[in-house]
C-alpha positions, 0 to 999 in steps of 0.5 A: 415608767418604763419599768412599769410599762415593761411589766405585763403584771404587777402585784400590790402587797399592802397590808396598811396603805391610805393609797396604793399609787405604785397600783394606780401608777401600773394601771396607768401604763398597761400592767395587769394589776392584782393587788390587796384591798389597802389603798385601792379600794377607789381604783382596783374593781375585782375582775373590771379594773384589777384582781383583788385579793380578798385578805393579804395572806401569801395564798390568795395574793398568790392566786391572783398573780397565777390566774394573771400570769395564766389567763392571757385574755384577763391580763389583755382586758385588765391591761387596757381597763387601766389605763382608762381608769387611771385616766379618772384620777389624773389630776384634769379628771379630778378636777372636771369631778370635781368641777362638775359636782360644785356646778350639781351642788350650786344649780 
């Protein structure tokens, strides 16, 4: 956790992943995240919770990293949005959403 908290920027350039836990952990700790779509489509929304590179290519991933490093306002905004988004994916957050869905179906 301390490692993530000490990083202002975290880059996740997954090629093939079902779930990129490291990107979500970095978000939860307040790091601004740049990532590929692989394993992050559920929680990384481009410009809202992360910078999402459209392709896993060094040019696109590098562009996201450079933008995060050069734009402190964007970096700060994403570092605030990240923990809120990560909270949705905590066990209690998932349980609340699941119970809400069950209640909706059974009503």
